[in-house]
MMTF fields as JSON, N, C-alpha, C and O atoms, coordinates in Angstrom:
{
  "mmtfVersion": "1.0.0",
  "mmtfProducer": "UNKNOWN",
  "numBonds": 267,
  "numAtoms": 268,
  "numGroups": 67,
  "numChains": 1,
  "numModels": 1,
  "chainsPerModel": [1],
  "groupsPerChain": [67],
  "chainIdList": ["A"],
  "bondAtomList": [4, 2, 8, 6, 12, 10, 16, 14, 20, 18, 24, 22, 28, 26, 32, 30, 36, 34, 40, 38, 44, 42, 48, 46, 52, 50, 56, 54, 60, 58, 64, 62, 68, 66, 72, 70, 76, 74, 80, 78, 84, 82, 88, 86, 92, 90, 96, 94, 100, 98, 104, 102, 108, 106, 112, 110, 116, 114, 120, 118, 124, 122, 128, 126, 132, 130, 136, 134, 140, 138, 144, 142, 148, 146, 152, 150, 156, 154, 160, 158, 164, 162, 168, 166, 172, 170, 176, 174, 180, 178, 184, 182, 188, 186, 192, 190, 196, 194, 200, 198, 204, 202, 208, 206, 212, 210, 216, 214, 220, 218, 224, 222, 228, 226, 232, 230, 236, 234, 240, 238, 244, 242, 248, 246, 252, 250, 256, 254, 260, 258, 264, 262],
  "bondOrderList": [1, 1, 1, 1, 1, 1, 1, 1, 1, 1, 1, 1, 1, 1, 1, 1, 1, 1, 1, 1, 1, 1, 1, 1, 1, 1, 1, 1, 1, 1, 1, 1, 1, 1, 1, 1, 1, 1, 1, 1, 1, 1, 1, 1, 1, 1, 1, 1, 1, 1, 1, 1, 1, 1, 1, 1, 1, 1, 1, 1, 1, 1, 1, 1, 1, 1],
  "groupList": [{"groupName": "MET", "atomNameList": ["N", "CA", "C", "O"], "elementList": ["N", "C", "C", "O"], "formalChargeList": [0, 0, 0, 0], "bondAtomList": [1, 0, 2, 1, 3, 2], "bondOrderList": [1, 1, 2], "singleLetterCode": "M", "chemCompType": "L-PEPTIDE LINKING"}, {"groupName": "ALA", "atomNameList": ["N", "CA", "C", "O"], "elementList": ["N", "C", "C", "O"], "formalChargeList": [0, 0, 0, 0], "bondAtomList": [1, 0, 2, 1, 3, 2], "bondOrderList": [1, 1, 2], "singleLetterCode": "A", "chemCompType": "L-PEPTIDE LINKING"}, {"groupName": "THR", "atomNameList": ["N", "CA", "C", "O"], "elementList": ["N", "C", "C", "O"], "formalChargeList": [0, 0, 0, 0], "bondAtomList": [1, 0, 2, 1, 3, 2], "bondOrderList": [1, 1, 2], "singleLetterCode": "T", "chemCompType": "L-PEPTIDE LINKING"}, {"groupName": "VAL", "atomNameList": ["N", "CA", "C", "O"], "elementList": ["N", "C", "C", "O"], "formalChargeList": [0, 0, 0, 0], "bondAtomList": [1, 0, 2, 1, 3, 2], "bondOrderList": [1, 1, 2], "singleLetterCode": "V", "chemCompType": "L-PEPTIDE LINKING"}, {"groupName": "LEU", "atomNameList": ["N", "CA", "C", "O"], "elementList": ["N", "C", "C", "O"], "formalChargeList": [0, 0, 0, 0], "bondAtomList": [1, 0, 2, 1, 3, 2], "bondOrderList": [1, 1, 2], "singleLetterCode": "L", "chemCompType": "L-PEPTIDE LINKING"}, {"groupName": "ASP", "atomNameList": ["N", "CA", "C", "O"], "elementList": ["N", "C", "C", "O"], "formalChargeList": [0, 0, 0, 0], "bondAtomList": [1, 0, 2, 1, 3, 2], "bondOrderList": [1, 1, 2], "singleLetterCode": "D", "chemCompType": "L-PEPTIDE LINKING"}, {"groupName": "SER", "atomNameList": ["N", "CA", "C", "O"], "elementList": ["N", "C", "C", "O"], "formalChargeList": [0, 0, 0, 0], "bondAtomList": [1, 0, 2, 1, 3, 2], "bondOrderList": [1, 1, 2], "singleLetterCode": "S", "chemCompType": "L-PEPTIDE LINKING"}, {"groupName": "ILE", "atomNameList": ["N", "CA", "C", "O"], "elementList": ["N", "C", "C", "O"], "formalChargeList": [0, 0, 0, 0], "bondAtomList": [1, 0, 2, 1, 3, 2], "bondOrderList": [1, 1, 2], "singleLetterCode": "I", "chemCompType": "L-PEPTIDE LINKING"}, {"groupName": "TRP", "atomNameList": ["N", "CA", "C", "O"], "elementList": ["N", "C", "C", "O"], "formalChargeList": [0, 0, 0, 0], "bondAtomList": [1, 0, 2, 1, 3, 2], "bondOrderList": [1, 1, 2], "singleLetterCode": "W", "chemCompType": "L-PEPTIDE LINKING"}, {"groupName": "PHE", "atomNameList": ["N", "CA", "C", "O"], "elementList": ["N", "C", "C", "O"], "formalChargeList": [0, 0, 0, 0], "bondAtomList": [1, 0, 2, 1, 3, 2], "bondOrderList": [1, 1, 2], "singleLetterCode": "F", "chemCompType": "L-PEPTIDE LINKING"}, {"groupName": "HIS", "atomNameList": ["N", "CA", "C", "O"], "elementList": ["N", "C", "C", "O"], "formalChargeList": [0, 0, 0, 0], "bondAtomList": [1, 0, 2, 1, 3, 2], "bondOrderList": [1, 1, 2], "singleLetterCode": "H", "chemCompType": "L-PEPTIDE LINKING"}, {"groupName": "GLU", "atomNameList": ["N", "CA", "C", "O"], "elementList": ["N", "C", "C", "O"], "formalChargeList": [0, 0, 0, 0], "bondAtomList": [1, 0, 2, 1, 3, 2], "bondOrderList": [1, 1, 2], "singleLetterCode": "E", "chemCompType": "L-PEPTIDE LINKING"}, {"groupName": "GLY", "atomNameList": ["N", "CA", "C", "O"], "elementList": ["N", "C", "C", "O"], "formalChargeList": [0, 0, 0, 0], "bondAtomList": [1, 0, 2, 1, 3, 2], "bondOrderList": [1, 1, 2], "singleLetterCode": "G", "chemCompType": "PEPTIDE LINKING"}, {"groupName": "LYS", "atomNameList": ["N", "CA", "C", "O"], "elementList": ["N", "C", "C", "O"], "formalChargeList": [0, 0, 0, 0], "bondAtomList": [1, 0, 2, 1, 3, 2], "bondOrderList": [1, 1, 2], "singleLetterCode": "K", "chemCompType": "L-PEPTIDE LINKING"}, {"groupName": "PRO", "atomNameList": ["N", "CA", "C", "O"], "elementList": ["N", "C", "C", "O"], "formalChargeList": [0, 0, 0, 0], "bondAtomList": [1, 0, 2, 1, 3, 2], "bondOrderList": [1, 1, 2], "singleLetterCode": "P", "chemCompType": "L-PEPTIDE LINKING"}, {"groupName": "ASN", "atomNameList": ["N", "CA", "C", "O"], "elementList": ["N", "C", "C", "O"], "formalChargeList": [0, 0, 0, 0], "bondAtomList": [1, 0, 2, 1, 3, 2], "bondOrderList": [1, 1, 2], "singleLetterCode": "N", "chemCompType": "L-PEPTIDE LINKING"}, {"groupName": "TYR", "atomNameList": ["N", "CA", "C", "O"], "elementList": ["N", "C", "C", "O"], "formalChargeList": [0, 0, 0, 0], "bondAtomList": [1, 0, 2, 1, 3, 2], "bondOrderList": [1, 1, 2], "singleLetterCode": "Y", "chemCompType": "L-PEPTIDE LINKING"}, {"groupName": "CYS", "atomNameList": ["N", "CA", "C", "O"], "elementList": ["N", "C", "C", "O"], "formalChargeList": [0, 0, 0, 0], "bondAtomList": [1, 0, 2, 1, 3, 2], "bondOrderList": [1, 1, 2], "singleLetterCode": "C", "chemCompType": "L-PEPTIDE LINKING"}, {"groupName": "ARG", "atomNameList": ["N", "CA", "C", "O"], "elementList": ["N", "C", "C", "O"], "formalChargeList": [0, 0, 0, 0], "bondAtomList": [1, 0, 2, 1, 3, 2], "bondOrderList": [1, 1, 2], "singleLetterCode": "R", "chemCompType": "L-PEPTIDE LINKING"}],
  "groupTypeList": [0, 1, 1, 2, 3, 4, 5, 6, 7, 8, 9, 10, 11, 0, 12, 6, 9, 13, 14, 7, 12, 7, 3, 13, 3, 5, 15, 12, 9, 11, 7, 13, 16, 16, 7, 12, 2, 17, 6, 12, 11, 5, 11, 11, 1, 5, 6, 7, 13, 7, 0, 11, 18, 12, 12, 18, 9, 14, 6, 1, 1, 1, 11, 13, 4, 9, 11],
  "groupIdList": [1, 2, 3, 4, 5, 6, 7, 8, 9, 10, 11, 12, 13, 14, 15, 16, 17, 18, 19, 20, 21, 22, 23, 24, 25, 26, 27, 28, 29, 30, 31, 32, 33, 34, 35, 36, 37, 38, 39, 40, 41, 42, 43, 44, 45, 46, 47, 48, 49, 50, 51, 52, 53, 54, 55, 56, 57, 58, 59, 60, 61, 62, 63, 64, 65, 66, 67],
  "secStructList": [7, 7, 7, 3, 3, 3, 3, 3, 3, 3, 3, 3, 7, 6, 6, 7, 1, 1, 3, 3, 3, 3, 3, 3, 3, 3, 7, 1, 1, 7, 3, 3, 3, 3, 3, 3, 3, 7, 7, 1, 1, 7, 2, 2, 2, 2, 2, 2, 2, 2, 2, 2, 2, 7, 3, 3, 7, 7, 2, 2, 2, 2, 2, 2, 2, 6, 7],
  "xCoordList": [249.249, 248.209, 248.754, 249.392, 248.496, 248.929, 248.001, 246.82, 248.544, 247.741, 246.734, 247.002, 245.584, 244.494, 243.936, 243.701, 243.725, 243.073, 241.577, 240.955, 241.002, 239.575, 238.74, 237.589, 239.312, 238.56, 239.555, 240.728, 239.078, 239.937, 239.098, 237.91, 239.754, 239.148, 240.13, 241.343, 239.589, 240.453, 240.151, 238.996, 241.215, 241.13, 241.978, 242.938, 241.611, 242.389, 242.785, 241.944, 244.078, 244.567, 244.191, 244.324, 243.731, 243.311, 244.473, 245.563, 244.24, 245.254, 246.192, 247.108, 245.972, 246.846, 246.084, 244.872, 246.803, 246.197, 246.477, 245.963, 247.294, 247.641, 246.76, 246.848, 245.918, 245.078, 245.887, 246.96, 245.331, 245.863, 244.892, 243.688, 245.403, 244.537, 244.876, 246.028, 243.836, 244.001, 243.392, 242.235, 244.159, 243.664, 243.582, 244.428, 242.545, 242.308, 242.788, 242.333, 243.713, 244.389, 244.247, 244.434, 243.921, 243.938, 245.199, 245.343, 246.12, 247.383, 247.343, 248.376, 246.162, 246.017, 246.045, 245.651, 246.518, 246.612, 245.826, 245.26, 245.807, 245.132, 244.788, 245.267, 243.949, 243.596, 244.539, 244.694, 245.17, 246.063, 245.63, 244.924, 246.059, 245.719, 246.998, 247.942, 247.007, 248.174, 247.704, 246.593, 248.57, 248.26, 249.39, 250.558, 249.023, 250.034, 249.42, 248.201, 250.28, 249.832, 249.987, 250.691, 249.322, 249.36, 249.052, 248.886, 248.979, 248.786, 247.342, 247.096, 246.397, 244.996, 244.449, 243.325, 245.225, 244.788, 244.127, 243.303, 244.474, 243.955, 243.787, 244.774, 242.548, 242.285, 242.871, 243.439, 242.744, 243.267, 244.795, 245.347, 245.471, 246.931, 247.389, 248.381, 246.67, 247.019, 246.853, 247.69, 245.786, 245.556, 246.674, 247.145, 247.092, 248.171, 249.483, 250.237, 249.756, 250.979, 250.997, 252.02, 249.872, 249.811, 249.958, 250.642, 249.329, 249.456, 250.924, 251.381, 251.649, 253.034, 254.049, 255.069, 253.771, 254.776, 254.307, 255.089, 253.041, 252.502, 252.946, 253.501, 252.691, 252.996, 251.851, 250.695, 252.17, 251.122, 250.217, 250.686, 248.925, 247.938, 247.309, 247.009, 247.097, 246.57, 245.209, 244.286, 245.104, 243.873, 242.664, 241.591, 242.813, 241.669, 241.091, 239.872, 241.951, 241.487, 240.871, 239.834, 241.51, 241.025, 239.654, 238.792, 239.454, 238.165, 237.019, 235.917, 237.264, 236.242, 235.947, 234.789, 236.973, 236.781, 236.045, 235.268, 236.279, 235.698, 234.336, 233.788, 233.776, 232.463, 231.384, 230.218],
  "yCoordList": [-24.703, -25.022, -24.808, -23.795, -25.754, -25.649, -24.706, -24.583, -24.05, -23.166, -23.987, -25.124, -23.391, -24.066, -23.171, -21.983, -23.728, -22.996, -22.979, -24.03, -21.777, -21.624, -21.484, -21.92, -20.877, -20.618, -20.296, -20.031, -20.323, -19.984, -19.435, -19.73, -18.628, -18.065, -18.325, -18.201, -18.689, -19.068, -18.216, -17.917, -17.831, -17.045, -17.738, -18.439, -17.531, -18.088, -16.976, -16.205, -16.899, -15.948, -16.465, -17.657, -15.593, -16.011, -16.68, -16.116, -17.866, -18.592, -19.419, -20.057, -19.414, -20.153, -21.32, -21.247, -22.378, -23.521, -23.523, -24.372, -22.57, -22.509, -21.477, -20.287, -21.911, -20.951, -20.126, -20.525, -18.97, -18.104, -18.2, -18.012, -18.487, -18.644, -17.659, -17.264, -17.271, -16.498, -17.358, -17.766, -17.634, -18.476, -17.68, -16.836, -17.974, -17.374, -18.385, -19.528, -17.966, -18.887, -18.429, -17.252, -19.355, -19.107, -19.757, -20.978, -18.938, -19.479, -19.695, -19.953, -19.591, -19.77, -18.473, -18.427, -17.401, -16.1, -15.03, -14.113, -15.17, -14.183, -14.803, -15.88, -14.091, -14.504, -13.776, -12.558, -14.541, -13.973, -14.486, -15.488, -13.791, -14.148, -14.265, -13.493, -15.258, -15.504, -15.701, -16.173, -15.332, -15.469, -16.228, -16.092, -17.031, -17.756, -18.523, -18.554, -19.14, -19.998, -21.453, -21.77, -22.321, -23.741, -24.578, -24.048, -25.89, -26.801, -26.844, -27.055, -26.648, -26.727, -28.14, -28.356, -29.107, -30.503, -30.963, -31.878, -30.341, -30.765, -29.52, -28.954, -29.093, -27.836, -27.826, -26.818, -28.915, -28.962, -28.831, -28.047, -29.597, -29.528, -28.152, -27.617, -27.586, -26.261, -25.206, -24.313, -25.302, -24.355, -24.423, -23.395, -25.63, -25.808, -25.25, -24.608, -25.495, -24.969, -23.45, -22.857, -22.818, -21.355, -20.873, -19.88, -21.558, -21.191, -21.238, -20.353, -22.244, -22.439, -21.597, -21.191, -21.331, -20.68, -19.428, -18.785, -19.076, -17.92, -16.603, -16.555, -15.537, -14.192, -13.66, -14.029, -12.801, -12.186, -11.335, -10.655, -11.381, -10.597, -9.638, -10.049, -8.375, -7.39, -7.801, -8.141, -7.765, -8.195, -7.384, -7.947, -6.063, -5.202, -5.59, -5.643, -5.86, -6.253, -7.65, -7.893, -8.556, -9.934, -10.015, -10.778, -9.241, -9.269, -8.879, -9.411, -7.961, -7.593, -8.761, -8.997, -9.493, -10.628, -11.781, -12.487, -11.972, -13.103, -12.777, -13.616, -11.589, -11.243, -12.143, -11.993],
  "zCoordList": [-59.568, -60.542, -61.96, -62.246, -62.815, -64.217, -64.975, -64.649, -65.976, -66.814, -67.615, -68.003, -67.85, -68.549, -69.65, -69.426, -70.821, -71.905, -71.619, -71.465, -71.547, -71.274, -72.537, -72.574, -73.572, -74.801, -75.909, -75.648, -77.138, -78.271, -79.415, -79.546, -80.236, -81.445, -82.583, -82.411, -83.751, -84.882, -86.099, -86.401, -86.794, -88.027, -89.083, -88.764, -90.348, -91.457, -92.398, -92.86, -92.68, -93.656, -95.04, -95.314, -95.896, -97.223, -97.954, -98.042, -98.471, -99.211, -98.349, -98.866, -97.032, -96.128, -95.498, -95.292, -95.202, -94.54, -93.043, -92.315, -92.578, -91.16, -90.46, -90.763, -89.536, -88.824, -87.825, -87.372, -87.503, -86.461, -85.297, -85.471, -84.126, -82.963, -81.865, -81.684, -81.135, -79.907, -78.814, -78.916, -77.774, -76.686, -75.39, -75.095, -74.639, -73.322, -72.293, -72.283, -71.423, -70.517, -69.064, -68.756, -68.189, -66.748, -66.201, -66.247, -65.678, -65.167, -63.649, -63.031, -63.06, -61.624, -60.849, -59.683, -61.504, -60.86, -61.614, -61.018, -62.929, -63.766, -65.123, -65.477, -65.863, -67.225, -68.18, -68.105, -69.082, -70.092, -71.458, -71.562, -72.496, -73.868, -74.684, -74.51, -75.587, -76.445, -77.877, -78.122, -78.824, -80.244, -80.933, -80.57, -81.935, -82.687, -83.834, -84.001, -84.623, -85.724, -85.305, -84.346, -86.037, -85.69, -86.926, -88.024, -86.732, -87.868, -88.358, -89.546, -87.46, -87.841, -87.876, -88.329, -87.403, -87.437, -86.147, -86.171, -85.011, -83.705, -82.843, -82.372, -82.635, -81.93, -80.518, -80.097, -79.793, -78.426, -78.414, -77.643, -79.266, -79.346, -79.827, -79.331, -80.787, -81.292, -80.199, -80.067, -79.422, -78.327, -77.296, -76.811, -76.965, -75.994, -76.536, -75.805, -77.819, -78.437, -78.362, -78.022, -78.677, -78.622, -77.18, -76.93, -76.235, -74.827, -74.393, -73.671, -74.819, -74.393, -75.162, -74.605, -76.455, -77.297, -78.014, -78.715, -77.849, -78.557, -77.954, -76.857, -78.692, -78.221, -77.376, -77.584, -76.433, -75.614, -76.501, -77.413, -76.224, -76.955, -75.956, -74.835, -76.319, -75.361, -74.782, -75.522, -73.475, -72.787, -73.203, -73.421, -73.319, -73.674, -75.031, -75.194, -75.998, -77.331, -77.295, -77.911, -76.577, -76.507, -75.835, -76.271, -74.79, -74.085, -75.009, -74.883, -75.93, -76.919, -77.852, -78.195, -78.266, -79.164, -78.479, -79.122, -77.203, -76.485, -75.858, -75.144, -76.101, -75.542, -76.079, -75.714]
}
């Protein structure tokens, strides 16, 4: 099963045009979270980019954000 983005949260650094995203991903075995920056032009493409190339984000912290 391919990994799937289930949800995302977006933040903007003051003065920056590049959003920071945290994505919730189901990889078929467990739920994982990733964080990264993106272009901000296409939410779906940005979410996939973060899923594929983003850094791991702590599950405990992410679960609080996604409540």
